[in-house]
C-alpha positions as CSV (number, residue, x, y, z in Angstrom):
1,M,-0.8,22.5,7.4
2,C,-2.8,23.7,10.3
3,F,-1.1,23.8,13.8
4,P,-3.4,21.1,15.5
5,V,-2.7,18.6,12.7
6,R,1.1,19.1,12.8
7,I,1.0,18.6,16.5
8,W,-1.1,15.5,16.2
9,L,1.1,14.1,13.5
10,A,4.2,14.7,15.6
11,M,2.7,12.9,18.6
12,V,1.4,9.9,16.6
13,L,4.8,9.5,14.8
14,T,6.8,9.8,18.0
15,V,4.7,7.3,19.8
16,A,5.0,4.9,16.9
17,A,8.7,5.3,16.7
18,L,9.2,4.6,20.4
19,S,6.8,1.6,20.3
20,H,8.8,-0.3,17.6
21,A,12.3,1.2,17.4
22,A,14.2,-2.0,18.3
23,E,17.8,-1.6,19.5
24,G,19.9,-2.6,16.6
25,D,23.7,-3.4,16.5
26,P,25.5,-0.9,14.2
27,A,28.5,-3.2,13.7
28,A,26.2,-6.1,12.7
29,G,24.3,-3.7,10.5
30,K,27.4,-2.7,8.7
31,R,28.2,-6.3,7.9
32,K,24.7,-6.7,6.5
33,T,25.0,-3.7,4.0
34,V,26.5,-5.6,1.1
35,T,23.2,-5.8,-0.7
36,C,22.3,-2.2,0.2
37,N,25.4,-0.8,-1.0
38,A,25.0,-2.2,-4.6
39,C,22.6,0.7,-5.0
40,H,22.7,3.0,-2.0
41,G,26.4,3.1,-1.7
42,Q,26.9,4.7,-5.1
43,S,27.0,8.5,-5.2
44,G,26.3,8.6,-9.0
45,F,22.7,7.2,-8.9
46,K,20.5,10.2,-9.3
47,S,17.3,8.7,-8.0
48,M,18.8,6.5,-5.2
49,P,18.2,7.8,-1.7
50,K,21.1,8.4,0.7
51,L,20.9,6.5,3.9
52,G,23.8,7.7,5.9
53,G,22.7,9.7,8.9
54,Q,18.8,9.0,8.6
55,S,17.2,8.1,11.8
56,A,16.8,4.4,12.8
57,A,13.0,5.0,13.3
58,Y,12.5,6.3,9.8
59,L,14.6,3.5,8.3
60,I,12.7,0.9,10.2
61,A,9.3,2.3,9.2
62,A,10.5,2.6,5.5
63,L,11.6,-1.0,5.4
64,R,8.4,-2.2,6.9
65,A,6.4,-0.1,4.4
66,Y,8.2,-1.9,1.6
67,Q,7.5,-5.3,3.4
68,D,3.7,-4.7,3.4
69,D,3.4,-2.8,0.1
70,R,2.7,0.6,1.3
71,R,5.7,1.7,-0.7
72,A,5.8,0.3,-4.2
73,H,9.3,-0.6,-5.4
74,A,9.7,-4.2,-6.5
75,T,13.3,-4.5,-5.7
76,M,13.0,-2.9,-2.3
77,R,9.9,-4.9,-1.5
78,D,11.8,-8.2,-2.2
79,V,14.9,-7.0,-0.3
80,A,12.9,-5.9,2.6
81,R,10.8,-9.1,2.8
82,A,14.0,-11.2,3.0
83,L,15.0,-9.3,6.2
84,S,14.3,-10.3,9.7
85,E,13.3,-7.8,12.4
86,R,16.9,-8.2,13.8
87,D,18.3,-7.4,10.3
88,I,16.1,-4.4,10.0
89,A,17.1,-3.1,13.5
90,D,20.7,-3.7,12.8
91,L,20.7,-2.0,9.4
92,A,18.8,1.0,10.7
93,A,21.2,1.3,13.7
94,H,24.2,1.3,11.3
95,Y,22.9,3.9,9.0
96,A,21.7,6.0,11.8
97,A,25.2,5.9,13.3
98,V,26.9,7.4,10.1
99,P,27.7,11.0,11.0
100,K,25.6,13.6,9.1
101,V,27.4,16.2,7.1
102,V,27.1,19.4,9.1
103,G,27.3,23.1,7.9
104,E,25.2,26.0,7.0
105,S,23.5,26.7,3.8
106,T,24.8,29.6,1.7
107,T,21.9,29.7,-0.6
108,T,18.5,31.3,-0.2
109,A,15.5,29.0,0.5
110,P,13.1,29.0,-2.4
111,A,9.5,29.9,-2.0
112,G,7.3,27.1,-0.5
113,V,10.1,25.7,1.7
114,E,8.1,26.6,4.8
115,R,5.6,23.9,3.9
116,C,8.4,21.4,4.1
117,A,9.9,22.9,7.3
118,A,6.8,22.3,9.3
119,C,7.9,18.7,9.6
120,H,11.4,18.2,8.1
121,G,12.8,21.4,9.9
122,A,14.0,24.7,8.4
123,D,16.7,23.2,6.3
124,G,15.5,19.7,6.0
125,A,17.9,18.5,8.8
126,Q,15.8,18.7,12.0
127,P,12.6,16.4,11.4
128,V,10.0,17.1,14.2
129,A,9.6,13.3,14.8
130,H,12.0,10.3,14.4
131,E,9.9,8.7,11.6
132,I,9.9,11.8,9.4
133,A,12.7,11.7,6.8
134,L,15.8,13.9,7.1
135,I,15.9,15.4,3.6
136,A,18.9,17.8,3.9
137,G,21.5,16.5,1.5
138,Q,19.3,13.9,-0.1
139,S,19.7,13.2,-3.8
140,A,17.9,15.8,-5.8
141,G,16.7,13.2,-8.3
142,Y,15.4,11.1,-5.5
143,L,13.6,14.0,-3.9
144,D,12.1,15.1,-7.3
145,Q,10.9,11.5,-8.0
146,T,9.5,11.1,-4.5
147,L,7.6,14.4,-4.6
148,R,6.2,13.4,-8.0
149,E,5.1,10.1,-6.6
150,Y,3.3,11.7,-3.7
151,K,1.6,14.2,-6.0
152,S,0.3,11.4,-8.4
153,G,-0.7,9.2,-5.6
154,V,1.8,6.4,-6.5
155,R,3.2,6.9,-3.2
156,P,0.4,7.3,-0.7
157,H,0.8,9.5,2.3
158,P,-2.1,12.0,3.1
159,V,0.0,14.8,4.6
160,M,2.6,14.7,1.8
161,Q,0.0,14.4,-0.9
162,E,-1.7,17.6,0.4
163,Q,1.6,19.4,0.7
164,V,2.5,18.7,-3.0
165,R,-1.0,18.8,-4.5
166,E,-0.4,22.3,-6.0
167,L,3.3,22.2,-6.8
168,G,4.2,22.4,-10.4
169,D,7.1,20.6,-12.1
170,A,9.4,23.8,-11.8
171,R,8.7,24.1,-8.1
172,I,9.2,20.4,-7.3
173,A,12.6,20.6,-9.2
174,E,13.6,23.8,-7.3
175,L,12.8,22.4,-3.9
176,A,14.5,19.0,-4.7
177,A,17.7,20.9,-5.7
178,W,17.7,23.2,-2.7
179,Y,17.3,20.4,-0.2
180,A,20.0,18.4,-2.0
181,A,22.4,21.3,-1.6
182,Q,21.8,21.5,2.2
183,K,24.2,19.7,4.6
184,G,22.8,16.3,6.0
185,L,22.8,12.8,4.7
186,S,25.6,11.0,3.2
187,V,26.3,8.1,0.9
188,K,27.4,5.2,3.2
């Protein structure tokens, strides 16, 4: 990604995050996680994203994307549409308050990781804007599935689609496995 586009993307996402990141109540959000925990609270689900430690702005943006069909997942669409703005803010505040798993990687980064690092940070734990996903520690199955969805166009996002356009199956699996092995998100 060229430098000016990266700066533009970071500025747009930061302004968007600040403009609608409502203050949520983490305690209220925790009480509202019963439905979420049925899937996201289980560590054995290979293609289920971990939410604990993700930024509130990212979670708010993701839930809104499910509400208005910018993300295609029938169950999440229905769950998100049943949430009020207060529910979304509270849930996002709860998951954002979950401490991240910290530590340094002991493995060597695979080729191609620098493309991801431009937005998600060197090890996927320091996104350049609040609405960009923290991917360190995310489920390998979920990362693999998400990258394939961007590549096929099922999940529209012009920057991500450009980044994965030329990645083969083996490279996608390698990147997903490496980011999953990094310290970051947790199942909560």
